[in-house]
C-alpha positions as CSV (number, residue, x, y, z in Angstrom):
1,M,-11.4,8.0,-3.2
2,L,-11.5,4.3,-2.6
3,L,-8.3,2.4,-3.3
4,S,-9.9,-1.0,-2.5
5,E,-13.0,-2.4,-1.0
6,H,-12.2,-1.2,2.6
7,F,-9.4,1.4,2.2
8,A,-9.7,5.0,1.1
9,L,-6.9,7.2,-0.1
10,E,-7.5,9.6,2.8
11,E,-6.6,6.9,5.3
12,F,-3.1,6.8,3.9
13,T,-2.5,10.5,3.6
14,V,-4.0,12.0,6.8
15,S,-1.3,13.1,9.3
16,E,-1.4,15.1,12.5
17,T,2.2,16.1,12.0
18,A,1.4,17.4,8.5
19,A,-1.6,19.3,9.8
20,R,0.3,20.8,12.7
21,H,3.2,22.0,10.5
22,G,1.2,22.9,7.4
23,I,2.9,20.3,5.3
24,D,1.3,19.3,2.0
25,N,0.9,15.5,2.0
26,T,-0.8,15.2,-1.4
27,P,0.6,12.1,-3.3
28,T,1.5,12.1,-7.0
29,Q,-0.4,9.9,-9.4
30,G,2.4,7.4,-9.4
31,V,2.3,7.2,-5.6
32,I,-1.5,6.7,-5.7
33,E,-1.0,3.7,-8.0
34,N,1.5,2.3,-5.4
35,L,-1.1,2.9,-2.7
36,R,-3.7,0.9,-4.7
37,I,-1.3,-2.0,-4.7
38,L,-0.6,-1.5,-1.0
39,A,-4.4,-1.3,-0.2
40,Q,-5.0,-4.6,-2.0
41,N,-2.3,-6.3,0.0
42,L,-3.8,-4.9,3.2
43,E,-7.1,-6.4,2.1
44,N,-5.3,-9.8,2.3
45,V,-4.0,-8.9,5.7
46,R,-7.5,-8.0,6.8
47,L,-8.7,-11.4,5.8
48,L,-6.0,-13.1,7.9
49,L,-7.1,-11.0,10.8
50,D,-10.6,-12.4,10.8
51,S,-11.8,-9.5,8.5
52,R,-11.6,-7.0,11.4
53,P,-11.1,-3.3,10.6
54,I,-7.6,-2.1,10.1
55,I,-6.6,1.4,11.3
56,I,-3.8,3.0,9.3
57,T,-1.6,5.0,11.7
58,S,1.0,6.0,9.2
59,G,0.7,5.7,5.4
60,Y,2.1,8.0,2.7
61,R,4.6,10.6,3.7
62,S,5.7,13.4,1.4
63,P,9.4,14.1,1.5
64,H,8.8,17.1,3.8
65,L,6.6,15.1,6.1
66,N,9.1,12.2,6.2
67,A,11.8,14.7,7.2
68,A,9.6,16.2,9.9
69,V,9.1,12.8,11.5
70,K,12.8,11.9,11.0
71,G,12.0,9.0,8.8
72,H,14.7,7.3,6.6
73,M,15.5,9.3,3.5
74,V,14.6,6.3,1.3
75,S,11.6,5.2,3.4
76,A,9.0,3.1,1.5
77,H,6.4,5.4,3.0
78,V,7.6,8.2,0.7
79,Q,6.8,5.9,-2.3
80,G,3.5,4.9,-1.0
81,L,4.7,1.3,-0.5
82,A,4.4,1.0,3.3
83,A,1.8,1.5,6.0
84,D,1.8,1.1,9.8
85,F,-1.5,-0.1,11.2
86,I,-3.3,-1.5,14.2
87,C,-6.1,-4.0,14.3
88,P,-8.4,-3.7,17.3
89,G,-8.5,-7.0,19.2
90,Y,-5.0,-7.9,18.2
91,G,-3.1,-5.2,20.1
92,S,-0.5,-2.8,18.8
93,R,3.0,-3.4,17.6
94,I,5.8,-3.3,20.2
95,D,9.1,-2.1,18.8
96,V,11.1,-5.3,19.6
97,S,12.9,-5.1,16.3
98,H,14.7,-1.8,16.9
99,Y,17.9,-3.0,18.4
100,K,21.6,-2.6,17.6
101,M,23.9,-5.4,18.7
102,I,27.3,-4.6,20.1
103,D,28.1,-7.8,22.1
104,R,26.7,-11.3,22.5
105,H,24.2,-10.2,25.2
106,T,24.3,-6.5,24.8
107,S,22.2,-4.3,22.6
108,V,21.6,-0.6,22.0
109,Q,17.9,-0.6,22.6
110,D,15.2,1.0,24.7
111,P,13.6,-1.8,26.8
112,E,10.7,0.4,27.6
113,R,9.4,-0.2,24.1
114,M,9.5,-4.0,24.5
115,D,7.3,-6.5,26.1
116,P,8.1,-6.4,29.8
117,H,7.9,-10.1,30.2
118,L,10.5,-10.6,27.4
119,V,12.8,-8.0,29.0
120,A,12.5,-9.7,32.4
121,W,13.3,-13.1,30.8
122,M,16.3,-11.8,28.8
123,R,17.8,-10.2,31.9
124,A,17.2,-13.2,34.1
125,E,18.1,-16.0,31.7
126,M,20.6,-14.4,29.4
127,D,22.0,-11.6,31.7
128,W,21.1,-9.2,28.9
129,N,22.4,-5.6,29.0
130,F,20.3,-2.9,27.4
131,I,22.0,0.4,26.6
132,V,19.8,3.4,25.8
133,A,21.5,5.8,23.4
134,P,21.2,9.6,24.1
135,D,19.0,11.7,21.9
136,E,21.8,13.4,20.0
137,V,22.8,10.2,18.3
138,S,19.3,8.6,18.0
139,S,16.5,8.9,15.5
140,Y,12.8,8.3,16.0
141,T,10.2,6.2,14.2
142,A,6.8,7.7,13.2
143,Q,5.4,6.0,16.3
144,G,7.9,7.8,18.5
145,A,10.2,4.9,19.2
146,K,13.8,5.8,19.8
147,V,16.3,4.0,17.5
148,G,19.9,4.1,18.5
149,P,22.8,4.7,16.1
150,D,23.6,2.0,13.5
151,S,26.1,-0.5,14.9
152,G,26.9,-1.8,11.4
153,V,28.6,-5.2,11.4
154,V,29.8,-6.7,14.7
155,L,33.3,-7.9,14.0
156,E,33.7,-9.3,17.5
157,P,32.4,-8.5,21.0
158,M,32.5,-4.7,21.5
159,K,34.1,-4.1,18.0
160,I,32.0,-2.9,15.1
161,L,32.4,-1.9,11.5
162,V,30.5,1.2,10.4
163,P,30.4,3.7,7.5
164,T,32.4,6.9,7.8
165,G,30.6,10.2,8.2
166,R,28.9,9.7,11.6
167,P,31.4,11.2,14.1
168,K,28.9,11.8,16.9
169,A,27.8,8.2,16.8
170,T,31.4,6.9,16.6
171,K,32.4,9.1,19.6
172,W,29.4,7.8,21.6
173,F,30.2,4.2,20.9
174,E,33.8,4.7,21.9
175,S,32.6,6.3,25.1
176,I,30.8,3.1,26.2
177,G,33.9,1.0,25.4
178,V,33.1,-0.1,21.8
179,E,36.0,-0.2,19.3
180,V,34.8,1.4,16.1
181,V,36.3,0.6,12.7
182,E,35.2,3.0,10.0
183,V,35.1,2.3,6.3
184,E,34.4,4.5,3.3
185,C,31.5,3.0,1.4
186,S,29.4,6.0,0.4
187,S,28.2,4.3,-2.8
188,L,26.6,1.6,-0.8
189,V,24.8,3.5,2.0
190,R,22.3,6.3,2.3
191,P,21.8,8.9,0.9
192,R,23.5,7.7,-2.3
193,N,22.0,4.2,-2.1
194,S,19.1,2.6,-0.4
195,G,21.0,0.1,1.7
196,S,23.2,0.2,4.8
197,I,26.5,-1.4,5.7
198,H,24.5,-4.4,6.6
199,C,24.1,-5.1,2.9
200,C,27.9,-5.7,2.7
201,A,28.0,-8.7,5.0
202,G,25.7,-11.6,5.9
203,S,25.6,-15.3,6.6
204,I,27.3,-17.4,4.0
205,V,26.2,-21.0,3.8
206,R,28.5,-23.3,1.8
207,D,27.2,-26.0,-0.5
208,P,27.6,-29.5,0.9
209,E,30.9,-31.2,-0.1
210,P,30.4,-33.9,-2.8
211,A,29.8,-37.3,-1.3
212,D,32.6,-38.8,-3.4
């Protein structure tokens, strides 16, 4: 079934993990309609990439498949609203974005997933310290990238504010010298809501003072 000029439904539903574990990854009609919208958006991306073919590496994930790949409970992939892809000639995505800050020049992050030139520059010019979290407190993306525990809001160097209910992560942070402040906010974070504690805080820019 074609969803758009260049994208078929099967490109968004095929999954080696689903096949390996016998998981049904058939989307509902509502999800298919979302995938039509997604496919059309990808047609626009294709134009920006000189009309080169786009290869979908991860599209729709049924709830069971999403759990099998340890995806977020409210992942847009489950709704048919997200797709990971590569475009031959443009390289593949490097997981630079998967970091958790705990100090000004320290992040919980696997530098092996980053551009080595960037890592070398950060270490040489910024004295950057990368800390790789152990498996028991980490999760993994569909591409196999390790993501460390959520560091919430950094209150000050080596002091973070995180939701309650993650004792293993809290214990690990404390073992590396991070002071952890826990707050009960279950109505704001997963699984009851789609956000994270990051939604509770952000940059506040004041309006300029009146000239008079």
